[in-house]
Biopython code that builds the backbone (N, CA, C, O; Angstrom):
import numpy as np
from Bio.PDB.StructureBuilder import StructureBuilder

atoms = [
    (1, "MET", "N", (0.990, -1.193, 0.017)),
    (1, "MET", "CA", (0.059, 0.064, 0.136)),
    (1, "MET", "C", (0.723, 1.160, 0.012)),
    (1, "MET", "O", (1.805, 1.171, 0.598)),
    (2, "GLY", "N", (0.339, 2.384, -0.741)),
    (2, "GLY", "CA", (1.137, 3.550, -0.669)),
    (2, "GLY", "C", (1.833, 3.915, -2.064)),
    (2, "GLY", "O", (2.392, 4.999, -2.230)),
    (3, "ALA", "N", (1.748, 2.819, -3.161)),
    (3, "ALA", "CA", (2.087, 3.321, -4.441)),
    (3, "ALA", "C", (3.567, 3.510, -4.538)),
    (3, "ALA", "O", (4.516, 2.787, -4.233)),
    (4, "LYS", "N", (3.446, 5.000, -5.184)),
    (4, "LYS", "CA", (4.640, 5.309, -5.552)),
    (4, "LYS", "C", (5.797, 5.791, -4.351)),
    (4, "LYS", "O", (7.018, 5.839, -4.501)),
    (5, "ASP", "N", (5.017, 6.124, -3.139)),
    (5, "ASP", "CA", (5.685, 6.521, -1.997)),
    (5, "ASP", "C", (6.585, 5.219, -1.531)),
    (5, "ASP", "O", (7.741, 5.279, -1.114)),
    (6, "VAL", "N", (5.894, 4.186, -1.677)),
    (6, "VAL", "CA", (6.759, 2.881, -0.909)),
    (6, "VAL", "C", (7.397, 2.189, -2.216)),
    (6, "VAL", "O", (7.884, 1.061, -2.147)),
    (7, "ALA", "N", (7.374, 2.756, -3.130)),
    (7, "ALA", "CA", (8.306, 2.061, -4.424)),
    (7, "ALA", "C", (9.848, 1.561, -4.040)),
    (7, "ALA", "O", (10.305, 0.439, -4.263)),
    (8, "PRO", "N", (10.406, 2.472, -3.524)),
    (8, "PRO", "CA", (11.700, 2.113, -3.349)),
    (8, "PRO", "C", (11.903, 0.945, -2.178)),
    (8, "PRO", "O", (12.810, 0.136, -2.375)),
    (9, "GLY", "N", (11.219, 0.837, -1.145)),
    (9, "GLY", "CA", (11.112, -0.044, 0.146)),
    (9, "GLY", "C", (10.732, -1.464, -0.903)),
    (9, "GLY", "O", (11.376, -2.513, -0.919)),
    (10, "ILE", "N", (9.649, -1.179, -1.642)),
    (10, "ILE", "CA", (9.325, -2.504, -2.297)),
    (10, "ILE", "C", (10.270, -3.187, -3.335)),
    (10, "ILE", "O", (10.327, -4.384, -3.617)),
    (11, "ARG", "N", (10.883, -2.315, -3.758)),
    (11, "ARG", "CA", (12.309, -2.828, -4.707)),
    (11, "ARG", "C", (13.337, -3.522, -3.831)),
    (11, "ARG", "O", (13.967, -4.503, -4.226)),
    (12, "VAL", "N", (13.482, -2.995, -2.658)),
    (12, "VAL", "CA", (14.551, -3.588, -1.617)),
    (12, "VAL", "C", (13.917, -4.889, -1.296)),
    (12, "VAL", "O", (14.589, -5.904, -1.478)),
    (13, "LEU", "N", (12.537, -5.001, -0.776)),
    (13, "LEU", "CA", (12.079, -6.136, -0.476)),
    (13, "LEU", "C", (12.294, -7.351, -1.610)),
    (13, "LEU", "O", (12.807, -8.453, -1.419)),
    (14, "HIS", "N", (11.751, -6.812, -2.829)),
    (14, "HIS", "CA", (11.653, -7.793, -3.849)),
    (14, "HIS", "C", (13.293, -8.441, -4.223)),
    (14, "HIS", "O", (13.500, -9.597, -4.592)),
    (15, "GLU", "N", (14.187, -7.540, -4.053)),
    (15, "GLU", "CA", (15.696, -7.973, -4.351)),
    (15, "GLU", "C", (16.066, -8.692, -3.372)),
    (15, "GLU", "O", (17.027, -9.383, -3.711)),
    (16, "ALA", "N", (15.675, -8.904, -2.027)),
    (16, "ALA", "CA", (15.818, -9.543, -0.927)),
    (16, "ALA", "C", (15.112, -10.898, -0.956)),
    (16, "ALA", "O", (15.470, -11.766, -0.159)),
    (17, "GLY", "N", (14.177, -11.116, -1.787)),
    (17, "GLY", "CA", (13.379, -12.218, -2.148)),
    (17, "GLY", "C", (12.249, -12.123, -0.964)),
    (17, "GLY", "O", (11.803, -13.123, -0.402)),
    (18, "ILE", "N", (11.924, -11.032, -0.720)),
    (18, "ILE", "CA", (10.688, -10.939, 0.313)),
    (18, "ILE", "C", (9.403, -10.203, -0.379)),
    (18, "ILE", "O", (9.327, -9.096, -0.910)),
    (19, "PRO", "N", (8.367, -11.279, -0.167)),
    (19, "PRO", "CA", (7.080, -10.668, -0.839)),
    (19, "PRO", "C", (6.566, -9.508, -0.313)),
    (19, "PRO", "O", (6.612, -9.269, 0.894)),
    (20, "ALA", "N", (5.962, -8.587, -1.322)),
    (20, "ALA", "CA", (5.343, -7.330, -0.955)),
    (20, "ALA", "C", (3.894, -7.425, -1.593)),
    (20, "ALA", "O", (3.750, -7.877, -2.729)),
    (21, "PHE", "N", (2.859, -6.998, -0.852)),
    (21, "PHE", "CA", (1.526, -7.032, -1.280)),
    (21, "PHE", "C", (1.078, -5.793, -1.594)),
    (21, "PHE", "O", (1.610, -4.852, -1.004)),
    (22, "GLU", "N", (0.195, -5.562, -2.412)),
    (22, "GLU", "CA", (-0.482, -4.304, -2.539)),
    (22, "GLU", "C", (-1.591, -4.219, -1.374)),
    (22, "GLU", "O", (-1.726, -3.189, -0.713)),
    (23, "THR", "N", (-2.275, -5.222, -1.191)),
    (23, "THR", "CA", (-3.586, -5.049, -0.239)),
    (23, "THR", "C", (-3.356, -6.100, 0.869)),
    (23, "THR", "O", (-2.524, -7.000, 0.756)),
    (24, "PRO", "N", (-4.141, -5.928, 1.934)),
    (24, "PRO", "CA", (-3.836, -7.033, 3.170)),
    (24, "PRO", "C", (-4.423, -8.501, 2.711)),
    (24, "PRO", "O", (-3.943, -9.601, 2.986)),
    (25, "GLU", "N", (-5.591, -8.208, 1.937)),
    (25, "GLU", "CA", (-6.378, -9.200, 1.331)),
    (25, "GLU", "C", (-5.630, -9.998, 0.487)),
    (25, "GLU", "O", (-5.860, -11.204, 0.565)),
    (26, "GLU", "N", (-4.629, -9.556, -0.453)),
    (26, "GLU", "CA", (-3.778, -10.340, -0.972)),
    (26, "GLU", "C", (-2.571, -10.961, -0.394)),
    (26, "GLU", "O", (-1.959, -11.865, -0.962)),
    (27, "ALA", "N", (-2.168, -10.348, 0.996)),
    (27, "ALA", "CA", (-1.388, -11.083, 1.738)),
    (27, "ALA", "C", (-2.158, -12.455, 2.526)),
    (27, "ALA", "O", (-1.709, -13.564, 2.817)),
    (28, "VAL", "N", (-3.471, -11.856, 2.713)),
    (28, "VAL", "CA", (-3.979, -13.126, 3.350)),
    (28, "VAL", "C", (-4.418, -14.119, 2.693)),
    (28, "VAL", "O", (-4.575, -15.235, 3.187)),
    (29, "ASP", "N", (-4.682, -13.790, 1.409)),
    (29, "ASP", "CA", (-4.959, -14.792, 0.480)),
    (29, "ASP", "C", (-3.787, -16.135, 0.167)),
    (29, "ASP", "O", (-3.923, -17.355, 0.067)),
    (30, "THR", "N", (-2.512, -15.125, 0.072)),
    (30, "THR", "CA", (-1.293, -15.822, -0.162)),
    (30, "THR", "C", (-1.140, -16.964, 0.801)),
    (30, "THR", "O", (-0.933, -18.164, 0.620)),
    (31, "PHE", "N", (-1.318, -16.167, 1.974)),
    (31, "PHE", "CA", (-1.022, -17.111, 3.518)),
    (31, "PHE", "C", (-1.798, -18.310, 3.292)),
    (31, "PHE", "O", (-1.309, -19.431, 3.151)),
    (32, "MET", "N", (-3.119, -18.005, 3.261)),
    (32, "MET", "CA", (-4.067, -19.205, 2.990)),
    (32, "MET", "C", (-3.884, -20.642, 2.019)),
    (32, "MET", "O", (-4.211, -21.805, 2.256)),
    (33, "GLU", "N", (-3.166, -19.973, 0.747)),
    (33, "GLU", "CA", (-2.919, -20.780, 0.013)),
    (33, "GLU", "C", (-1.596, -21.524, 0.220)),
    (33, "GLU", "O", (-1.448, -22.647, -0.262)),
    (34, "MET", "N", (-0.648, -20.931, 0.916)),
    (34, "MET", "CA", (0.594, -21.578, 1.593)),
    (34, "MET", "C", (0.053, -22.676, 2.585)),
    (34, "MET", "O", (0.490, -23.827, 2.592)),
    (35, "TYR", "N", (-1.046, -22.165, 3.513)),
    (35, "TYR", "CA", (-1.338, -23.184, 4.566)),
    (35, "TYR", "C", (-2.034, -24.154, 3.847)),
    (35, "TYR", "O", (-1.707, -25.282, 4.215)),
    (36, "SER", "N", (-2.969, -24.140, 2.857)),
    (36, "SER", "CA", (-3.550, -25.200, 2.081)),
    (36, "SER", "C", (-2.619, -26.230, 1.775)),
    (36, "SER", "O", (-2.686, -27.396, 2.164)),
    (37, "TYR", "N", (-1.717, -25.704, 1.027)),
    (37, "TYR", "CA", (-0.812, -26.444, 0.341)),
    (37, "TYR", "C", (0.057, -27.200, 1.382)),
    (37, "TYR", "O", (0.235, -28.395, 1.146)),
    (38, "THR", "N", (0.565, -26.734, 2.381)),
    (38, "THR", "CA", (1.193, -27.388, 3.600)),
    (38, "THR", "C", (0.374, -28.618, 4.066)),
    (38, "THR", "O", (0.829, -29.758, 4.161)),
    (39, "ARG", "N", (-0.910, -28.230, 4.348)),
    (39, "ARG", "CA", (-1.937, -29.249, 5.015)),
    (39, "ARG", "C", (-2.071, -30.467, 3.835)),
    (39, "ARG", "O", (-2.026, -31.678, 4.051)),
    (40, "ASN", "N", (-2.232, -29.859, 2.658)),
    (40, "ASN", "CA", (-2.303, -31.283, 1.683)),
    (40, "ASN", "C", (-1.350, -32.061, 1.737)),
    (40, "ASN", "O", (-1.539, -33.277, 1.709)),
    (41, "LEU", "N", (0.063, -31.438, 1.839)),
    (41, "LEU", "CA", (1.224, -32.444, 1.747)),
    (41, "LEU", "C", (1.409, -33.100, 2.906)),
    (41, "LEU", "O", (1.902, -34.227, 2.863)),
    (42, "GLU", "N", (1.041, -32.507, 4.160)),
    (42, "GLU", "CA", (0.892, -33.377, 5.113)),
    (42, "GLU", "C", (-0.142, -34.439, 5.114)),
    (42, "GLU", "O", (0.141, -35.493, 5.683)),
    (43, "LEU", "N", (-1.120, -34.325, 4.641)),
    (43, "LEU", "CA", (-2.474, -35.585, 4.241)),
    (43, "LEU", "C", (-1.746, -36.533, 3.576)),
    (43, "LEU", "O", (-1.705, -37.726, 3.881)),
    (44, "LEU", "N", (-1.158, -35.997, 2.651)),
    (44, "LEU", "CA", (-0.637, -36.903, 1.704)),
    (44, "LEU", "C", (0.482, -38.238, 2.199)),
    (44, "LEU", "O", (0.697, -39.373, 1.774)),
    (45, "GLN", "N", (0.980, -37.463, 3.228)),
    (45, "GLN", "CA", (2.187, -38.148, 4.047)),
    (45, "GLN", "C", (1.493, -39.088, 5.195)),
    (45, "GLN", "O", (2.217, -39.893, 5.781)),
    (46, "GLU", "N", (0.386, -39.018, 5.460)),
    (46, "GLU", "CA", (-0.038, -39.791, 6.522)),
    (46, "GLU", "C", (0.061, -41.328, 6.131)),
    (46, "GLU", "O", (0.191, -41.701, 4.965)),
    (47, "THR", "N", (-0.017, -42.208, 7.258)),
    (47, "THR", "CA", (0.186, -43.517, 7.041)),
    (47, "THR", "C", (-1.165, -44.124, 7.546)),
    (47, "THR", "O", (-1.383, -44.080, 8.757)),
    (48, "PRO", "N", (-2.095, -44.692, 6.699)),
    (48, "PRO", "CA", (-3.035, -45.496, 6.966)),
    (48, "PRO", "C", (-2.941, -46.245, 8.155)),
    (48, "PRO", "O", (-1.879, -46.647, 8.631)),
    (49, "PRO", "N", (-4.110, -46.435, 8.650)),
    (49, "PRO", "CA", (-3.961, -47.154, 10.164)),
    (49, "PRO", "C", (-3.742, -48.899, 9.642)),
    (49, "PRO", "O", (-4.185, -49.406, 8.612)),
    (50, "ARG", "N", (-3.110, -49.409, 10.476)),
    (50, "ARG", "CA", (-2.947, -50.798, 10.190)),
    (50, "ARG", "C", (-3.975, -51.688, 10.303)),
    (50, "ARG", "O", (-4.762, -51.544, 11.239)),
    (51, "LEU", "N", (-4.149, -52.797, 9.335)),
    (51, "LEU", "CA", (-5.265, -53.648, 9.439)),
    (51, "LEU", "C", (-5.177, -54.699, 10.909)),
    (51, "LEU", "O", (-4.089, -54.987, 11.408)),
    (52, "PRO", "N", (-5.966, -54.992, 11.246)),
    (52, "PRO", "CA", (-6.118, -56.042, 12.098)),
    (52, "PRO", "C", (-5.255, -57.034, 11.664)),
    (52, "PRO", "O", (-4.951, -57.037, 10.471)),
    (53, "ALA", "N", (-4.718, -58.036, 12.546)),
    (53, "ALA", "CA", (-4.015, -59.155, 11.935)),
    (53, "ALA", "C", (-4.775, -60.262, 12.259)),
    (53, "ALA", "O", (-4.379, -61.339, 11.814)),
    (54, "ASP", "N", (-5.779, -60.242, 12.933)),
    (54, "ASP", "CA", (-6.939, -61.235, 12.896)),
    (54, "ASP", "C", (-8.052, -60.935, 11.888)),
    (54, "ASP", "O", (-9.199, -61.239, 12.217)),
    (55, "LEU", "N", (-7.799, -60.280, 10.503)),
    (55, "LEU", "CA", (-8.441, -60.132, 9.437)),
    (55, "LEU", "C", (-9.479, -61.423, 9.153)),
    (55, "LEU", "O", (-9.012, -62.417, 8.597)),
    (56, "LYS", "N", (-10.706, -61.397, 9.490)),
    (56, "LYS", "CA", (-11.512, -62.867, 9.267)),
    (56, "LYS", "C", (-12.522, -62.438, 7.858)),
    (56, "LYS", "O", (-13.302, -61.498, 7.702)),
    (57, "VAL", "N", (-12.196, -63.365, 7.107)),
    (57, "VAL", "CA", (-13.107, -63.261, 5.720)),
    (57, "VAL", "C", (-13.710, -64.456, 5.383)),
    (57, "VAL", "O", (-13.100, -65.522, 5.295)),
    (58, "ASN", "N", (-15.212, -64.266, 5.143)),
    (58, "ASN", "CA", (-15.951, -65.411, 5.000)),
    (58, "ASN", "C", (-15.677, -65.812, 3.388)),
    (58, "ASN", "O", (-16.398, -65.465, 2.452)),
    (59, "THR", "N", (-14.587, -66.540, 3.305)),
    (59, "THR", "CA", (-14.019, -67.218, 2.087)),
    (59, "THR", "C", (-15.034, -67.878, 1.285)),
    (59, "THR", "O", (-15.092, -67.703, 0.068)),
    (60, "LYS", "N", (-15.881, -68.673, 1.957)),
    (60, "LYS", "CA", (-16.996, -69.504, 1.532)),
    (60, "LYS", "C", (-18.226, -68.882, 1.115)),
    (60, "LYS", "O", (-18.997, -69.417, 0.319)),
    (61, "GLN", "N", (-18.384, -67.947, 1.556)),
    (61, "GLN", "CA", (-19.609, -67.244, 1.110)),
    (61, "GLN", "C", (-19.087, -66.286, 0.058)),
    (61, "GLN", "O", (-19.979, -65.984, -0.735)),
    (62, "VAL", "N", (-17.752, -65.630, -0.232)),
    (62, "VAL", "CA", (-17.505, -65.065, -1.314)),
    (62, "VAL", "C", (-17.459, -66.148, -2.553)),
    (62, "VAL", "O", (-18.074, -65.870, -3.582)),
    (63, "ARG", "N", (-16.780, -67.295, -2.457)),
    (63, "ARG", "CA", (-16.566, -68.286, -3.434)),
    (63, "ARG", "C", (-18.011, -68.623, -3.945)),
    (63, "ARG", "O", (-18.246, -68.697, -5.151)),
    (64, "ASN", "N", (-19.022, -68.834, -2.936)),
    (64, "ASN", "CA", (-20.222, -69.084, -3.317)),
    (64, "ASN", "C", (-20.991, -68.054, -4.478)),
    (64, "ASN", "O", (-21.563, -68.374, -5.520)),
    (65, "PHE", "N", (-20.806, -66.920, -3.974)),
    (65, "PHE", "CA", (-21.319, -65.775, -4.863)),
    (65, "PHE", "C", (-20.520, -65.872, -6.210)),
    (65, "PHE", "O", (-21.124, -65.767, -7.277)),
    (66, "ILE", "N", (-19.227, -66.064, -6.167)),
    (66, "ILE", "CA", (-18.570, -65.767, -7.648)),
    (66, "ILE", "C", (-18.686, -67.111, -8.455)),
    (66, "ILE", "O", (-18.468, -67.226, -9.661)),
    (67, "ASP", "N", (-19.045, -68.059, -7.633)),
    (67, "ASP", "CA", (-19.429, -69.383, -8.488)),
    (67, "ASP", "C", (-20.934, -69.244, -9.165)),
    (67, "ASP", "O", (-21.263, -69.772, -10.227)),
    (68, "GLU", "N", (-21.565, -68.626, -8.534)),
    (68, "GLU", "CA", (-22.843, -68.430, -9.231)),
    (68, "GLU", "C", (-23.033, -67.479, -10.165)),
    (68, "GLU", "O", (-24.024, -67.454, -10.895)),
    (69, "CYS", "N", (-21.966, -66.528, -10.203)),
    (69, "CYS", "CA", (-21.774, -65.520, -11.305)),
    (69, "CYS", "C", (-21.428, -66.499, -12.380)),
    (69, "CYS", "O", (-22.111, -66.568, -13.402)),
    (70, "PHE", "N", (-20.400, -67.247, -12.180)),
    (70, "PHE", "CA", (-19.781, -68.185, -13.099)),
    (70, "PHE", "C", (-20.727, -69.086, -13.693)),
    (70, "PHE", "O", (-20.661, -69.318, -14.900)),
    (71, "LYS", "N", (-21.543, -69.580, -13.014)),
    (71, "LYS", "CA", (-22.773, -70.379, -13.674)),
    (71, "LYS", "C", (-23.832, -69.606, -14.405)),
    (71, "LYS", "O", (-24.381, -70.154, -15.361)),
    (72, "ARG", "N", (-24.146, -68.489, -14.084)),
    (72, "ARG", "CA", (-24.706, -67.702, -15.177)),
    (72, "ARG", "C", (-24.155, -67.106, -16.228)),
    (72, "ARG", "O", (-24.775, -66.379, -17.005)),
    (73, "GLN", "N", (-22.872, -67.406, -16.307)),
    (73, "GLN", "CA", (-21.910, -66.954, -17.332)),
    (73, "GLN", "C", (-22.208, -65.414, -17.682)),
    (73, "GLN", "O", (-22.658, -65.007, -18.753)),
    (74, "THR", "N", (-21.910, -64.741, -16.706)),
    (74, "THR", "CA", (-22.292, -63.160, -16.512)),
    (74, "THR", "C", (-21.007, -62.575, -16.060)),
    (74, "THR", "O", (-20.633, -63.089, -15.005)),
    (75, "PRO", "N", (-20.287, -61.745, -16.482)),
    (75, "PRO", "CA", (-19.349, -61.025, -15.792)),
    (75, "PRO", "C", (-19.520, -59.947, -14.708)),
    (75, "PRO", "O", (-18.647, -59.276, -14.157)),
    (76, "LEU", "N", (-20.925, -59.940, -14.525)),
    (76, "LEU", "CA", (-21.434, -58.805, -13.474)),
    (76, "LEU", "C", (-22.114, -59.398, -12.191)),
    (76, "LEU", "O", (-22.994, -60.256, -12.257)),
    (77, "LEU", "N", (-21.655, -58.891, -11.063)),
    (77, "LEU", "CA", (-22.395, -59.526, -9.924)),
    (77, "LEU", "C", (-23.599, -58.507, -9.876)),
    (77, "LEU", "O", (-23.470, -57.356, -10.292)),
    (78, "THR", "N", (-24.831, -59.014, -9.321)),
    (78, "THR", "CA", (-26.022, -58.074, -8.821)),
    (78, "THR", "C", (-25.536, -57.174, -7.586)),
    (78, "THR", "O", (-24.515, -57.300, -6.910)),
    (79, "GLU", "N", (-26.436, -56.346, -7.501)),
    (79, "GLU", "CA", (-26.177, -55.344, -6.271)),
    (79, "GLU", "C", (-25.915, -56.245, -5.101)),
    (79, "GLU", "O", (-24.862, -56.131, -4.474)),
    (80, "VAL", "N", (-26.890, -57.202, -4.753)),
    (80, "VAL", "CA", (-26.908, -57.835, -3.337)),
    (80, "VAL", "C", (-25.529, -58.529, -3.342)),
    (80, "VAL", "O", (-24.807, -58.389, -2.354)),
    (81, "GLU", "N", (-25.098, -59.306, -4.450)),
    (81, "GLU", "CA", (-23.998, -60.144, -4.480)),
    (81, "GLU", "C", (-22.747, -59.322, -4.139)),
    (81, "GLU", "O", (-22.012, -59.626, -3.201)),
    (82, "ALA", "N", (-22.539, -58.272, -4.937)),
    (82, "ALA", "CA", (-21.569, -57.246, -4.689)),
    (82, "ALA", "C", (-21.190, -56.684, -3.254)),
    (82, "ALA", "O", (-20.050, -56.521, -2.819)),
    (83, "LYS", "N", (-22.438, -56.412, -2.589)),
    (83, "LYS", "CA", (-22.323, -55.996, -1.257)),
    (83, "LYS", "C", (-22.244, -56.992, -0.300)),
    (83, "LYS", "O", (-21.656, -56.799, 0.764)),
    (84, "ALA", "N", (-22.821, -58.118, -0.599)),
    (84, "ALA", "CA", (-22.199, -59.385, 0.435)),
    (84, "ALA", "C", (-20.746, -59.592, 0.136)),
    (84, "ALA", "O", (-20.077, -59.978, 1.095)),
    (85, "ILE", "N", (-20.193, -59.433, -0.874)),
    (85, "ILE", "CA", (-18.750, -60.115, -0.913)),
    (85, "ILE", "C", (-17.834, -58.759, -0.261)),
    (85, "ILE", "O", (-16.731, -58.959, 0.248)),
    (86, "LEU", "N", (-18.374, -57.519, -0.338)),
    (86, "LEU", "CA", (-17.688, -56.358, 0.379)),
    (86, "LEU", "C", (-17.815, -56.803, 1.841)),
    (86, "LEU", "O", (-16.863, -56.830, 2.621)),
    (87, "SER", "N", (-19.126, -57.164, 2.158)),
    (87, "SER", "CA", (-19.474, -57.339, 3.695)),
    (87, "SER", "C", (-18.417, -58.550, 4.286)),
    (87, "SER", "O", (-17.770, -58.425, 5.326)),
    (88, "ALA", "N", (-18.388, -59.617, 3.492)),
    (88, "ALA", "CA", (-17.572, -60.680, 3.616)),
    (88, "ALA", "C", (-16.122, -60.325, 4.169)),
    (88, "ALA", "O", (-15.493, -60.918, 5.045)),
    (89, "TYR", "N", (-15.732, -59.141, 3.391)),
    (89, "TYR", "CA", (-14.376, -58.720, 3.793)),
    (89, "TYR", "C", (-14.217, -57.463, 4.847)),
    (89, "TYR", "O", (-13.226, -56.796, 5.146)),
    (90, "GLY", "N", (-15.404, -57.412, 5.231)),
    (90, "GLY", "CA", (-15.684, -56.403, 6.351)),
    (90, "GLY", "C", (-15.488, -55.000, 6.051)),
    (90, "GLY", "O", (-15.180, -54.121, 6.856)),
    (91, "ILE", "N", (-15.741, -54.858, 4.564)),
    (91, "ILE", "CA", (-16.022, -53.415, 4.138)),
    (91, "ILE", "C", (-17.495, -52.839, 4.327)),
    (91, "ILE", "O", (-18.399, -53.291, 3.624)),
    (92, "PRO", "N", (-17.703, -52.009, 5.114)),
    (92, "PRO", "CA", (-19.177, -51.446, 5.459)),
    (92, "PRO", "C", (-19.964, -51.107, 4.014)),
    (92, "PRO", "O", (-19.481, -50.461, 3.084)),
    (93, "VAL", "N", (-21.074, -51.608, 4.056)),
    (93, "VAL", "CA", (-21.936, -51.261, 2.856)),
    (93, "VAL", "C", (-23.176, -50.744, 3.251)),
    (93, "VAL", "O", (-23.665, -51.207, 4.281)),
    (94, "ASN", "N", (-23.875, -49.741, 2.541)),
    (94, "ASN", "CA", (-25.461, -49.359, 2.832)),
    (94, "ASN", "C", (-26.249, -50.754, 2.466)),
    (94, "ASN", "O", (-25.825, -51.595, 1.675)),
    (95, "PRO", "N", (-27.490, -50.831, 3.206)),
    (95, "PRO", "CA", (-28.164, -51.937, 3.023)),
    (95, "PRO", "C", (-28.745, -51.972, 1.430)),
    (95, "PRO", "O", (-28.721, -50.919, 0.793)),
    (96, "PRO", "N", (-29.207, -53.066, 0.873)),
    (96, "PRO", "CA", (-29.526, -53.010, -0.534)),
    (96, "PRO", "C", (-31.030, -52.403, -0.691)),
    (96, "PRO", "O", (-31.524, -52.260, -1.809)),
]
sb = StructureBuilder()
sb.init_structure("model")
sb.init_model(0)
sb.init_chain("A")
sb.init_seg("    ")
for serial, (resi, resn, name, xyz) in enumerate(atoms, 1):
    if name == "N":
        sb.init_residue(resn, " ", resi, " ")
    sb.init_atom(name, np.array(xyz, "f"), 0.0, 1.0, " ", f" {name:<3s}", serial, name[0])
structure = sb.get_structure()
């Protein structure tokens, strides 16, 4: 802020690699973009929680649904079958 009156100071800041903004809003917007960028990097580096070692899968139920699909000679499962298979692996699904 200050246009011509602060031009020499702005030039000194730019030469030193220090950003100078024309308005407070522009400075706040820049700060928020930097915060968002940093937060996104942190989220990308998070380690997902470990799966329980005693993961129980109802393989018999899954095999039955897949066998039924092969008997029908169709490459697609019904909604009920697909949700049953996901449930057998412990993946939550909404009711059919």
